[in-house]
N, C-alpha and C positions, 0 to 999 in steps of 0.2 A: 413748526419753528426747519429751519436750514440746517443743512448739514453743519456749514463752516460756523455759524452759531453754534449747533452742540458743540460742536469739537470747543470752542473758543471758551466756553462756559466749563469743561473735562476739565481743559488748562487748568485754568482758573484755581476749581476745584484742587488739582491734584497737587499745586504751587502752597493751597491752604493746607494739604494735607503732610507736604513736606514740613508746614512751617511747624505744623500741631504737635510734628515727630517731636520737633526741639525744646519743644518746653519739658521742664523738668517732669509737671505731673503725668503727664503722658506716658514719660518713661517709669515715673512708679505708676501709675496703671496697668505697665505689661508685668512689669514686675511682681506686682499681687494676684497677678493671674497664673502666671508662673508660678507662685507660688505656690496656691491653689492646687495648683497642677501636680506639683509634686507631692504637698497632703496627702493628695487621693492614690498617687500611687503606691506611697506611705514606706515604711523603714527598708531598705533594701540589703544584701548582704557587702561590707565592703573590702575591697582589698586583700589578703593577707599580706602580711607582713611589715603593718607600722602601728605600735603601742603605745597603748599610754603609759603612762608612769605617773598618776594622781599624788601631790603635795595634798592629798584632802585629812579630813577634821579626825578620821582613825589615825591617819599615822604623825598627828600632831601630839596625840594619846599616848600611843603609842614607843613614841621616840622621845618621849616627855620633852616636847619642844613648845617652845614661848609662842604664843599666838602674834603677837609685836616686836619680835625679833627674827633680826633673818637666820637659817636657818645656820648650824654651824661649818664649816667646809670640811669637817671633817666625817660628817655624815653621806656629804657630798663623796669623800673620797671613798669611803666604802663603797659607794650604791655602786661608783664606777668599777669597782675591782669586781662586785657583784656579776655585772654585767656583761665584763671578762669574760666570768665562768661562765657563763652561761651562755655566752657564743654569739652575742648583738652583732649583727651587724656595722650599727654606729647610734653614735646618740646627739640628744639634741639638747641644750636649756632652753627653755623661757624661763631662763633665770635669768638675773645680771651679776657677773662678779667684778664689782669697780675696784678698785684702789686692794689695798691688803688690810686684813682685819687684826684682831686683837691678836689673834693666832700665831706667830711665823710657822710653828710646826706644823698645825692645821692645812698652812697655808704650802709648804712644798709639799704635805702629801697627795694633796687635789692636785698640784701642778702635774705629782711624778704621774698620779693616776688620770690626765685628760691625757698625757701622752702615750698611756697603754693603751688606749684604746680609740679611734676618727671617734673627734667630740667635734660639735658644735655647739659655740657659747657663743651669748645675747650679745648685740649689741645698739642700745636704745639710742635715735635720731629725733631730735627734736627744734622747730623751726621755728621763731618769736619774731615780732616785728616790733624795733625800738624804733620810736617817735626821735626826732629832734626838729631843731628850726628848721633844718634845712631841706625837712621833710621828712627825714626817717630811713629804714633800710631793714632787711630782712636778716636775722642772726643764728647761722645754726648750726646747733652742738652734738655733740655726740658725747655718749658715758661710754667707754671702752672698756675693756676686762679688764683687769691689773696685765701688767705687762708681763710676767712671769707665763699666764698661763694661756695667754694668745699667740705667745709663741709654741707653743707646744700643742694646741685646741685653733680652726677654726672659726672664723667670728662672723655674724651673722647679724643682718639687723629683724631684730623682734619683734617691732610696732606693727598694725593691723589698723587699715583704711575701713573705716565706716561710710554707713552713707544714714543717717538719719539712724544711726543706734543698730544698724543691720549691714553681718558681712556678707557681702554680694561676690564683692569681685576678685583677682589675683590684686596681688598690692603690682604697686608700680612704683617709679621711683619717682621724687616730687624734686629734687636737687643733683647737681652733676658731684657733688660731694658723697651721693647717697651711692652712685654707680661701683664707688670703689668698691663697696662689700655686695657677697649675695644676700639674697631673701634665707628667712631661717630654712623655709620645707626648700627654698634650691639647695640650701648646701645639706640639709640631713637626707633628699634624699640624692646627694654628690652626685649634682651635677654640675659644670662649672658657672664662674660668675658671666661668663661672655655667649655661651648657649642660649642665644634668645631663641631657634627654632626652637629648643626645646620645651620651652619656657610661655605660656601665657600670657597675653597685653595684659592691659587695664582693662582692658573690656569685657576680658572674659569671665565667666564666672563661674564660681568656687557648684562641682558637685558638690551637694550632703547628701550621707546613704540616710539620713534621717535624724530626727531629734538626736539633743544632748545623750554623747554615753552610748553614740551604733558604733564606734570606731571603740575594739578592744579598751576598756579601764584596768591594770591594775593595782592595789594597794599599793606605794610607796616602803611603807612597810612590812607588808605581806613577801616585796619582791629580798628587801634586806633580809630577811628574818626568818623567813616557811621556804621550805625545798617540797614545794611539788611538782610531780611532775605536768601535769596543766602549763604551771611556767615554765616551768623549762622550755616546749613545745609550742607555747607559744610568743616565744621571746628568742628563740636562737634563729640568728641570720633575721632580723626584723631589726627596722629604725624600730628604736625608740625615743620619744619624744617627753622630756620631764618638765614635770610644771603646775603649777597652782589648780587646783579643781575642788569644789566645796561643795556642798549640796545648797549651799547657800550665796545668792552673788548679792551681800546686803554687805556695808559697810565698805570700807578698804578695797575688799574684792569687788568692787561693782567697775572701777577702773581696768577690770580686765574679764569682764564680763558684755556678753554681746547675743542679741536676735539673730536666731538665722533663719532663714526663709520659710523653715518650719513651726515660725511663731515662738512661744512660752513652751521650755525654761528656759530661759538662759544658757548662751554656752561658753567656755570659758577660753581663754585664748587658745588654749594649749589643744584642746580639742579641734580648735578651727585651724592651728599650724598642723598637725597630726593628718587633716584630709586632706589639707594642700600636699601635705605630700603622697597620700594615698593620691590622689587624682598626679600627679606629676609619674610617679612608679606604673601607673595604671595606664598614663596616653588618658583617660575620660575623664578631662570636664564640659562643661557645659563653652560651643563656644559661640559668639557671637560676629555676627559679620559689619563690615564697617560701618561708620555713621553714614557714605556716601550711599551705599546699600542698602543698606534698611530706608536712607528718605528715599531713596527712587522709589523701590521696592512700594511703597506705601504713599506714593505718589500716584504712582503707575494704576496700585487697586481702584484707590479714591478717583480715578479719573476713567476706567471703565467702567464705574458704579453710576457713577453721574451720565454718562452715554448712554447707557442701557437705563438710566431713570427718565431719560429725556427722546429716550425710542420706546417703550412700556409700558404696558395699563401701569398703574402703582397696584394695584393687586399683585400679578406678574410678580413685579418690579421685589413687592411683600414676602413672597414664598420665594423669592433668588437669594435675596438676601440673608432668611433663613437660611436659607442651604449654606450660602458662604458659612456664617457664624457657626454654624455647626460643621463643615467644612475642613476654617482654621482650626476649631476648638481641635477637634480629630487627630491632623496635621499637628497643629503644640504640642500637644497630649506626647505623637508617638513619637518625632524629632526633640525632646527633650530626654528623652530616654535615650534617643541615640547621640545624646552631646550637644546638641546643635539647639539654642536658644532662636524664639518665635515672635520676632517684634511684631506690630501692627494689630494689641487689643484694641485703642483709641481708635485705630480704622474702623475695626470690623462692627466695632462692638456699641461704639459712638457714632461715628462718622456717617457711615452705611445706610444706619438706623435713622438718621439724621437729614438724608439724601431723599431715602420715599417718605418721612415725612413733608421734603420738599417736593417731593415729585406730585405728593396725593395736593399739595396745595394748589399747586400750576393744575393740575385738573380741574381742584374745584373754581380755583379763580378763570380757566378756560367756560369752563359752563356759565359762571355767572357774571362774566362777559355775554355769551347770548341770550341769557335772563335780562342783563340790564341794555341792550338793544330795544327788546321790547319794553322793557320798565322807560325809559326815554320815548318809548312813544306816548307814551298812558301819560305825561308826567306833563305833557303839553296841557294839560286839563287838568290832571287833577293834582291833589297832595302827593309828591313820591310816595310820602310815608304809609299811604292807602293803598298803594299799588294793587301790595300784592290780595289783596281782601279781592281789589277789581278784578284782579286776573282772576283767580281762582269760582270768581260767582259768574263771570264770563259775562253779561250783561247789567252790571253794576251801573254802566255807565249810561247813569238814567238822572233828570231829577228827581228831587224826593225825599222824604224820612222818613221813620216813625217815631214811635215814645217809647221811651224806652226808662227804666231805672235805674240810673245812673252815679257814681260819683264822681265829683270834679275839682279837681287842684286851681286855683291861683296862686301864682308865686310873683312876689315883686322884689325890687332892692332899693331899701330902705334913702331918701336923702341920692338921691342917684345922680342927681341936675350939680349938686354942691359938688362931688366927688367928680363930675367930670367936666365944670364947668371951667379949670383951666389946665385939663388934660388935650393936649391933640387927638384932631380925627381922630387917627391913622392908630394910636395908644386907646382911644376908645376903642375901638372895635374889634382891637388886640382883645383886650379885658374882656368882652362879652362875648367874643367864641369860645373861649376857655371860660369861663362861664358857662355857656350855655352847653358846649363839650361834656363838660362835669354833671350837672345833675341831670344833662336828658339820658345819660349812660345810667344814672339810678333811676331813672324813668321809664328806659326801657326794661332795664334788669327788670323792674320787678308788676311787666306788663299792663306798663300804659302805656296811652297813646297818645301823641302830642299834635296837637288843633295847630295850634299858633302861637309864632311868638311877636306879644301886645307891647311893643317896645325892649322897653326891660326885664317885661313880665314873659312869666312860659303860664299858658293856657290847656290844659291835659285832662283826660278823660279816662274814667275802669269801666272795665263794662261792655264795650263795644270798640271796633266791632268785632272783636274775640271776645262771648260770654264768656264771663267768670265767675262763681258764685259768690264770693269775698271778696268785691270789689271794695268793698269800703274799709276793709282791715288793711287789703293792697295799698291803700289809700293814704292811710293815716302810717302807714310804717315804711311808702316810699317819704312822707314830709319829715320823719323822724329822720331817714337817711340823706334827704337832703342836707340837712340843718350840718349833720358830721361829715358832709362831702363841701361844704361850702367853709368848715371850719380848719379843713385836710388843704382849701385851696387861701386860703387868707394864711396859713401856717409857714405857707410856698414863697411870701411876704413878694411874691412877682406883682400885685398887682396894691393897689388901696388897698385894706381889708375893706369888707362887704359885707351888708348885713340882709337878710331874705327872711322875708312876710311870708308865709304862706294859710291859705284859708283852704278848707277842705267841709265842700256840704253831699248830702245823699239827696236824690227826687228824681222825679219823673222832668224828662226833657225832650227835645224834638233835636233826635241827630240820623244826620245821613247828611248825602250829596243835595247844599243848598248854594244856590246861586243863577244866574242867568242861563239861558238855552248855552249857550259859546263859551262860558264860564264859571266854574262850578269847585265848588271845593268838597272834604266832607267836613262836617262842623256838627257843634250842640248848640241850641239858643234855646229860652225859655226859662220861664221868674228860678228855677235855682241854679242856671248858669249865674242868672246877674245878681243873686242872693249870695254863691261864693265870691266874686268877687269884692261884692261888699266887706264881709267875712273876714277876706284877707285885710280889709285896708282899715276895720280896727284892730289890726294888734298895735297897731303907731298909737295907740290911746292907754292899753293896756300896758305896753312894753315886751310883750309875746311876740313872741316868733312862730307859734303853730293857734290859730283857734281852728273848730270843728264843732258843726254841728251837734244837737242831740239826736236826728235823724243819723247822722253818720256814724254817733258810738252806740247806739242802737243794733243798725245793721252790719255793726264789727262786733257783737254778740257784747256790747258792756265795756270793751276796751277796757281793762283795768289799771291803764296807765293814768286816764284820764282825769282833772283834774277843773271841777267844775269851777267856771271866772265869771258868767256875768250870763242876764237873762236880759235882751235887747231889745230893741223896738229900733228896726230901720224906719228912714223916711218910704212912705206909701204901702208899709206895708201896717199891718194893724196889730196880727198877731205876735208878742214878742219869741223872738229864737233862743234859748236856750246853747251857752259856748263853754267849749271847755275848751284848754290845752294843756299838753305836755311838757314834762318838763326831761330832761335831762344832761343831766344827773336826775332822779328823780326828789321830790321835798324831803328831806325828812319826816318820820313817822307826826311825829312832837310841831312839827311846823306845820305840816297839813291839816292836823285837829283842830291845829289854833284858826286858819287861814279859813276853815268848813265852821267851827264856830262863827268869826267873824261874819260870815256871810250873812249864816241864817239867823244872828242878830241883826242885822240887814234888813231882809226880809221878810222882819216881822215889825221893825220901824224903829227897834233897840238903836238908835243911834249912839247914845251915848258909851254902850259898850263896846260896839262897832268902832267907835270914835278909839277908845281906850285899844282895844287890839289890834286896829291899826298902826298906829304909835311904834310896838313894838315888833313886828310883823318884816316891817325893810333889815332889821337888825339881827333877826334870822336864817334871815334867808334875803339877798341883795336886788334877788333876781324878780322879787316883788316891791321892791320901791316905787314903780311908775303905777301901777294899781293901787297901792296903798294911797299916792295922793288922788289918785282920780276917785275912788270913793272916801275920801275926807271930806273934796270937794263937794260930793254929794248930801254928806251927812250933813256939813253944813247948811247948803243950800234947802235939802227938805227939813233941819229943825228952824232953821224962820217962813219956809212954807210944807209946812208938811204934806206928805204926795192925797192923793186923791183915795178915796175908801178902796177898797179890794186892788188894791197895791201890791205888789208882790214882790217887793226885788226888783223890778224889769228897771233901764235905762235907758233913755232914746241919745238915738245919734241921728242929728239930720243931715252930716257932710260923711262925704265917703274920707 
């Protein structure tokens, strides 16, 4: 391949890689890989100076607060006074204080407490779509704090933005109105609203220091009612985030609980806010490059991989890609520890291995082309399907054959002429090609050898040129598989429904290169082949799809699924042939028992019993209807003219 062609293909792959990176599923894969890296790194020590004061189950109990009511504002006023006493730097409430309460004195106490210590209180923003006849519009609502509170405290947005229930990114503004407020983490960290340089973008990722409760957590009631040295040391000069943090995320608490990259258990919003504050104070969030940088990087990686694939052998390429995967994984592991998110999991773990596979296929196709040129030369003289054997044997391109014990199959499409008489020739050809393709896939899959197509019929054998011990069983399994494939073919409704009839017989036949000195084919001839064709034709009289001989049944080890169906004498043969069929699904045990009983009575010339059974069998299984009609006709004939002495149930077929 010329270099310009390699470069062209590499550019196409680069574009595909960049397009791949734009898919949400690919981004999710990147996140899953980075999540796994974080879990491997495990819990890390968070920066000091950020503490969560948890409104938890013990606090409800110790402070005698009902679970189904807002906390009394007087208690929050006491908490602020206590935190001021402990010397905290700033307090942020992940709690909404909208409107006045029923206790105006408590409201005043809380307003005074809010004024006594730097405090951030929550604003809830919601955006909903309102439809009308003109097409609708977006309506933005803000739940702001009670006016006396917002005069003395700083308002901030408390909402979190999750993707699929997982909080990964720093919050970003959704509307222009939201830009009038800082985020609660931004305000709690002491940043100004316009301090964009100090606040991550919406693409940047939160650095979690571990699963839930990695940030120091103190119970609300303990801070309020206990005076412990450890609590004093932890809270002094710290930013305190107050909010709901329960041991369970059930019930109403579910709306404020999320999954973090560390997976279960879920974390509450107050923990996420505290983690964001810790990231901002320590300036150690996980930075993510711009969309353009990420996509160009993936495209470049894909282009280099493709160029290498087109220039190196598959083995060298496979080891090279393995090296890239290992290096990328190590770099991603190290970079995320340094606060940099490395995208490209899809390119490294999916696209590059796919390139290796494509490269291997290209090499295979190239090798096959060389072989095909030799095949083409041989195909001028023999059937293409037999060329591999002839190539291996070298001197096999000669007339002659050998007598072998094999199994043959003939297939035929029932009423093919009627089906196609009004069908255009092109449509008929299209149908046959599709039908032959699907049927022959089954034959080849089961080690069969296609000898020829005869109109709408197929002639195949098992056991030559590749010798197999269980050729009779393989042929029977193929017959069953063909019927199932035809059902799928009909279910596609691409063409009129077809019914395939199959005959299977095992015996001696002459197989080899037969023909003239100028043109010959690999084929099989003999009485066994002729009888196989006759057996296939007998299907139409019994309404069966598959008929196989006693010889095939014995060679197949008895074939437990076979149902004895007839003993027939075809024109030109003195000895009758015992025929079996197979039903898919099988006959019920009761139906099979009654069928066998009918046949036993028929074989001993008890036609009265046979007629009685034949009258009931079609109602038990409609698939027996035509066969029952045929045997009923024989019973009536033999009742008028009894068979000769020594007769044992044979029926004669003078026509195919």
